[in-house]
Structure formats: structure tokens, C-alpha cells
C-alpha positions as CSV (number, residue, x, y, z in Angstrom):
1,M,-7.8,4.8,14.5
2,A,-6.6,3.1,11.3
3,A,-2.9,2.6,10.6
4,R,-1.2,5.2,8.4
5,I,-0.8,3.8,4.9
6,A,2.8,4.1,3.9
7,V,3.9,2.7,0.5
8,L,7.2,4.0,-0.8
9,V,9.0,3.7,-4.2
10,R,12.7,3.2,-3.9
11,P,15.5,2.7,-6.4
12,V,17.0,-0.8,-6.3
13,E,19.6,-2.5,-8.4
14,G,18.2,-2.7,-11.9
15,G,15.3,-0.3,-11.5
16,H,12.6,0.8,-9.0
17,Q,10.4,-1.1,-6.5
18,A,7.5,-0.2,-4.3
19,F,7.6,-1.3,-0.6
20,C,4.7,-1.2,1.9
21,Q,5.6,0.1,5.4
22,T,2.1,0.1,6.7
23,R,1.9,-1.4,10.2
24,D,0.5,-4.9,10.1
25,C,0.6,-5.3,6.3
26,A,0.6,-9.0,5.5
27,A,-0.2,-8.9,1.8
28,G,3.2,-10.0,0.7
29,A,4.8,-13.4,0.2
30,E,4.4,-15.7,3.2
31,G,2.4,-13.1,5.1
32,G,5.1,-10.5,5.1
33,P,4.9,-6.9,4.0
34,W,4.0,-6.3,0.4
35,K,6.5,-5.3,-2.3
36,S,6.1,-4.8,-6.0
37,G,8.0,-6.5,-8.8
38,L,11.1,-4.8,-10.2
39,H,10.3,-2.0,-12.7
40,T,12.9,-0.5,-15.0
41,V,10.8,2.7,-15.2
42,K,9.9,4.5,-12.0
43,A,6.3,5.2,-13.2
44,G,5.6,1.4,-13.2
45,A,6.5,1.1,-9.5
46,E,4.5,4.3,-8.7
47,D,1.4,2.7,-10.3
48,D,1.9,-0.5,-8.2
49,A,2.2,1.7,-5.1
50,R,-1.0,3.6,-5.9
51,S,-2.9,0.3,-6.4
52,H,-1.6,-1.1,-3.1
53,R,-2.6,2.1,-1.2
54,Q,-6.1,1.8,-2.7
55,W,-6.2,-1.9,-1.6
56,H,-5.4,-0.8,2.0
57,R,-8.2,1.8,1.9
58,R,-10.7,-0.8,0.8
59,Q,-9.6,-3.1,3.7
60,Q,-10.4,-0.5,6.4
61,A,-13.8,-0.6,7.9
62,V,-16.0,2.5,7.2
63,P,-17.4,3.9,10.5
64,D,-21.1,3.7,11.0
65,V,-23.0,7.0,10.6
66,I,-25.3,7.7,13.5
67,E,-28.6,9.1,12.4
68,G,-28.8,12.8,13.1
69,S,-25.1,13.3,13.5
70,A,-24.4,14.5,10.0
């Protein structure tokens, strides 16, 4: 089963930032967990979080459909 995608937006000093807490996420700097840049408006961090969730969904393998099972 695929890991649960968890990307959260949190207030930080100077604005808001999105942080990925998905298990095994290595999309960030030096292979660490991803985080967005600093946004003064929360909506900017939410847009980054949405984009990163979509990125994770594209990385997950789609299961093969067995003929006759659908």
C-alpha cells in the first residue's frame, strides 16, 4: 500500500510554509523532506502544498488492471 501523503501548511516567523511529512519523501534539499519557500500570504503556501501532493500522486505506480476484474 502506498504511503499516506501528508503535506501541511504551518505558520512560521515571517509568514507561512508548507512541509511534507510523507514517509520516505526525499524531494527536498540534499535528499531530505520537501518544504516550500516562505510565503507572506497563506494561500501561496497552500498552492505549493497542493502541487507537491500532486507530484507525490504522479510518483506512485498505478496498479495493473486484470482483464475481466472490472
